[in-house]
C-alpha positions as CSV (number, residue, x, y, z in Angstrom):
1,X,0.0,-0.2,-0.1
2,X,1.3,3.5,-1.2
3,X,1.9,5.4,1.8
4,X,0.0,8.5,1.7
5,X,2.4,11.8,1.4
6,X,1.9,14.5,4.2
7,X,2.5,18.1,3.0
8,X,3.5,20.9,5.3
9,X,0.1,23.2,3.7
10,X,-2.9,20.6,1.9
11,X,-3.8,21.2,-1.6
12,X,-6.5,22.9,-1.5
13,X,-5.7,24.9,0.8
14,X,-6.2,29.1,0.1
15,X,-2.2,29.2,1.7
16,X,-1.3,27.3,-1.7
17,X,-3.6,29.7,-4.0
18,X,-2.1,32.9,-2.9
19,X,1.7,31.6,-3.4
20,X,1.0,29.7,-6.5
21,X,0.7,33.7,-8.4
22,X,3.5,35.7,-9.4
23,X,1.4,38.7,-9.1
24,X,0.4,37.9,-5.0
25,X,4.1,37.1,-4.8
26,X,5.3,40.4,-6.2
27,X,2.6,42.1,-3.4
28,X,4.0,40.4,-1.0
29,X,7.5,41.4,-2.2
30,X,6.4,45.1,-2.1
31,X,5.0,45.1,1.4
32,X,7.3,43.3,3.0
33,X,10.3,45.9,0.9
34,X,8.7,48.9,2.7
35,X,8.2,47.3,6.6
36,X,11.9,45.9,6.0
37,X,13.0,49.3,5.3
38,X,11.3,50.8,8.7
39,X,11.7,48.0,11.0
40,X,14.0,48.5,14.3
41,X,16.0,45.2,13.7
42,X,16.8,46.1,10.4
43,X,20.0,46.5,11.4
44,X,20.8,42.8,12.0
45,X,20.0,42.6,8.4
46,X,22.6,45.2,7.7
47,X,25.3,43.7,9.7
48,X,25.5,40.4,7.2
49,X,26.4,42.9,4.1
50,X,24.2,41.3,2.0
51,X,21.4,43.7,2.5
52,X,22.3,47.2,0.8
53,X,24.5,45.3,-1.2
54,X,21.4,43.4,-3.3
55,X,18.1,44.7,-1.2
56,X,16.1,42.9,-3.6
57,X,18.1,39.4,-3.4
58,X,17.9,39.2,-0.3
59,X,14.5,40.5,0.1
60,X,13.2,37.9,-2.5
61,X,15.3,35.3,-0.7
62,X,12.4,35.9,2.3
63,X,10.3,34.7,-0.1
64,X,11.8,31.7,-2.3
65,X,11.5,29.8,1.8
66,X,8.2,31.0,2.8
67,X,7.4,29.6,-0.9
68,X,9.4,26.8,-0.5
69,X,7.8,25.5,3.0
70,X,4.6,26.0,1.9
71,X,4.3,23.2,-0.9
72,X,7.2,21.4,0.4
73,X,6.1,17.6,2.0
74,X,5.8,18.2,5.9
75,X,9.2,16.5,6.3
76,X,11.2,18.7,3.9
77,X,9.7,21.8,4.8
78,X,10.4,21.1,8.9
79,X,13.8,21.2,7.7
80,X,13.9,24.2,5.5
81,X,12.6,25.9,8.8
82,X,15.8,24.0,10.9
83,X,17.8,25.4,7.9
84,X,16.5,29.0,8.5
85,X,17.1,29.5,11.6
86,X,20.8,28.0,11.9
87,X,21.2,30.5,9.5
88,X,20.2,33.2,11.6
89,X,21.6,31.3,14.8
90,X,24.8,31.6,13.0
91,X,24.8,35.5,12.6
92,X,24.3,35.5,15.9
93,X,26.8,34.6,16.9
94,X,29.1,36.0,14.3
95,X,27.5,39.1,16.1
96,X,28.3,37.8,19.4
97,X,24.5,39.0,20.1
98,X,20.8,37.7,19.6
99,X,18.1,38.9,17.6
100,X,15.0,40.0,19.5
101,X,12.0,37.6,19.3
102,X,10.1,40.2,18.1
103,X,11.8,40.6,15.0
104,X,11.5,37.2,14.1
105,X,7.4,37.6,15.3
106,X,7.3,41.0,12.6
107,X,9.1,38.6,9.9
108,X,6.1,36.3,10.4
109,X,3.4,39.1,10.5
110,X,4.7,40.6,7.5
111,X,4.4,37.6,5.6
112,X,0.8,37.2,6.9
113,X,-0.6,40.3,6.8
114,X,1.1,40.6,3.3
115,X,-0.7,37.1,1.9
116,X,-4.0,38.3,2.9
117,X,-3.9,41.8,1.2
118,X,-2.2,40.7,-1.7
119,X,-5.0,38.5,-2.7
120,X,-7.6,40.7,-1.4
121,X,-6.2,43.9,-3.8
122,X,-5.7,40.9,-6.5
123,X,-8.6,39.2,-6.6
124,X,-11.1,38.9,-3.4
125,X,-12.5,39.3,-0.2
126,X,-11.2,36.1,2.3
127,X,-13.1,34.7,4.8
128,X,-12.2,34.8,8.3
129,X,-11.9,31.1,7.8
130,X,-9.2,31.6,5.2
131,X,-7.9,33.9,7.3
132,X,-7.4,32.0,10.3
133,X,-5.6,29.2,7.8
134,X,-3.1,31.7,6.0
135,X,-2.3,32.9,10.2
136,X,-2.1,28.9,11.5
137,X,0.5,28.1,8.4
138,X,2.6,30.9,9.7
139,X,2.2,29.9,13.5
140,X,3.4,26.6,13.1
141,X,6.7,27.8,10.9
142,X,7.3,29.9,14.1
143,X,6.5,27.1,16.9
144,X,9.3,25.1,14.5
145,X,11.4,27.9,14.9
146,X,11.1,28.3,18.9
147,X,9.3,31.7,18.9
148,X,7.7,32.7,21.7
149,X,4.7,35.2,22.7
150,X,3.0,34.1,19.2
151,X,-0.7,34.6,18.9
152,X,-3.0,32.2,20.3
153,X,-5.6,32.8,16.9
154,X,-6.1,35.2,13.7
155,X,-8.4,37.8,16.0
156,X,-5.1,37.4,18.4
157,X,-2.9,38.1,15.8
158,X,-4.9,41.3,14.4
159,X,-4.6,43.2,17.6
160,X,-0.7,42.0,18.7
161,X,-0.3,42.8,14.4
162,X,-1.3,46.4,15.3
163,X,0.7,46.5,18.7
164,X,3.8,45.7,16.9
165,X,3.6,48.0,13.7
166,X,3.0,50.5,16.6
167,X,6.0,49.5,18.3
168,X,8.7,48.4,16.2
169,X,8.7,50.5,13.0
170,X,10.5,53.7,12.9
171,X,11.6,56.3,9.9
172,X,15.5,56.1,10.3
173,X,18.8,56.0,8.0
174,X,18.6,52.0,7.9
175,X,15.0,53.7,5.7
176,X,16.8,56.4,3.6
177,X,19.3,54.5,2.6
178,X,17.3,51.1,1.8
179,X,15.0,53.1,-0.3
180,X,17.8,54.8,-2.2
181,X,19.0,51.5,-3.1
182,X,15.4,50.1,-4.1
183,X,15.8,52.7,-6.8
184,X,19.4,52.1,-7.6
185,X,18.7,48.2,-8.6
186,X,14.8,49.2,-9.9
187,X,15.6,52.0,-12.1
188,X,13.2,55.4,-12.2
189,X,9.6,53.7,-13.3
190,X,9.9,50.3,-12.1
191,X,11.0,52.4,-8.6
192,X,7.8,54.0,-9.1
193,X,5.9,50.9,-9.3
194,X,7.0,49.6,-6.2
195,X,5.8,53.0,-4.3
196,X,2.2,52.6,-5.5
197,X,1.9,48.9,-4.8
198,X,2.9,49.7,-1.3
199,X,0.6,52.7,-1.1
200,X,-2.1,50.4,-2.3
201,X,-1.5,47.7,0.0
202,X,0.6,48.7,3.4
203,X,-1.2,49.9,6.9
204,X,-1.8,53.5,6.7
205,X,1.4,53.8,9.6
206,X,3.7,52.8,7.1
207,X,2.0,54.8,4.1
208,X,2.4,57.3,6.3
209,X,6.3,56.9,7.6
210,X,7.5,56.4,4.4
211,X,5.6,59.6,3.2
212,X,4.0,57.4,0.5
213,X,0.5,59.2,-0.1
214,X,-3.4,59.0,0.0
215,X,-3.9,58.7,-4.0
216,X,-2.4,56.2,-5.4
217,X,-2.5,56.6,-9.6
218,X,-2.3,52.5,-10.0
219,X,-5.7,52.1,-8.9
220,X,-6.7,52.4,-12.7
221,X,-3.5,50.4,-14.1
222,X,-4.8,47.7,-11.8
223,X,-8.1,47.4,-12.3
224,X,-6.9,47.2,-16.3
225,X,-4.7,44.0,-15.1
226,X,-7.4,42.5,-13.4
227,X,-9.2,42.1,-17.1
228,X,-6.0,41.1,-19.0
229,X,-6.0,38.0,-16.9
230,X,-9.6,37.8,-19.0
231,X,-6.7,37.2,-21.8
232,X,-4.5,35.2,-20.3
233,X,-1.8,38.1,-20.8
234,X,-1.5,39.0,-17.1
235,X,2.0,36.9,-17.0
236,X,3.8,39.0,-20.1
237,X,2.4,42.0,-18.2
238,X,4.4,40.6,-14.9
239,X,6.8,39.8,-16.9
240,X,7.2,43.1,-18.6
241,X,7.8,45.1,-14.6
242,X,10.5,42.9,-13.7
243,X,14.3,43.7,-13.8
244,X,15.9,41.6,-16.0
245,X,17.8,39.5,-12.9
246,X,14.3,38.6,-11.9
247,X,12.0,37.3,-14.8
248,X,13.5,33.6,-14.6
249,X,13.2,33.5,-10.8
250,X,9.6,34.9,-10.8
251,X,8.8,32.7,-13.5
252,X,10.6,29.6,-11.8
253,X,8.7,30.2,-8.5
254,X,5.7,29.8,-10.0
255,X,6.1,26.7,-12.6
256,X,8.0,24.7,-9.7
257,X,4.9,23.9,-7.9
258,X,2.3,23.9,-9.9
C-alpha cells in the first residue's frame, strides 16, 4: 500500500492559492520591502552586508524560503525551517548578540498580513476561515523556530500585529538608505511602480512613515491588469515590469510547484 504524502500545507489550501500566483508574490514582496525598511531590527540585515549590497535579492530570498515551505512535504518543510533558524543562529554568533524574538515575529506577521492583503487587492476578499488558515501556516513556522509569545489565533494576531506596527516601525537612516538602493536597483520607472503598489497595500502607519501619499495612481492600471487576466495576458505584463535578473526567478517560482 502506497504511503500517503503529508504536506506542510494541504493542496486545497487558500495559502497555496495565494502563493501560487506571481502577482500575489510580487505584491507580498513589495509590502515586505516597505516594512523591512522601517523595522527597528533592520540593522541585523545590514550587519551581514547582504541587504544594502542586494536589497531585492535579500528580500526575494525571504519570499523564496516561505514559498518553499508552503509547497513542500512536511519533513522537507521542517528541514527548511530548521535551516533558516540555523542561518540566523550563525549571524547571532558572529555578532555576539541575539536577534530579539519580536523581530522574528515581525517577519512572520508581515508574511501573514501581505498574503491576505495582496490576494484581496488582486482577487477577492477572504473569509475569516481563510484568514485563519493563512495565520495557522505561519504560526506553525514560528512554533518550529521556537518563537515565544505567538498569537493564539487570527483574532489575537490582529491585535498583536497592530501593537507591533506601533512599537517596531520607525523612519531611520536605514530606511533612507534602503530606498536609495531600491531606486538604484529598480531604476526610476520600476521604482515608482514599487511605491505605487506599496501605497495600495501597506497599513496606514507604514504609508505615513514612508510618506507614500494617499492617492494611488496605480488603481486604474490595477483594474486594467485584472481585465488582462481574462485574456491570459497578465503573465506578459508581470514579466515586462520585472528587472531582467528577476524575470527567470519569478517564472521558476510559479512553475516549480504548479
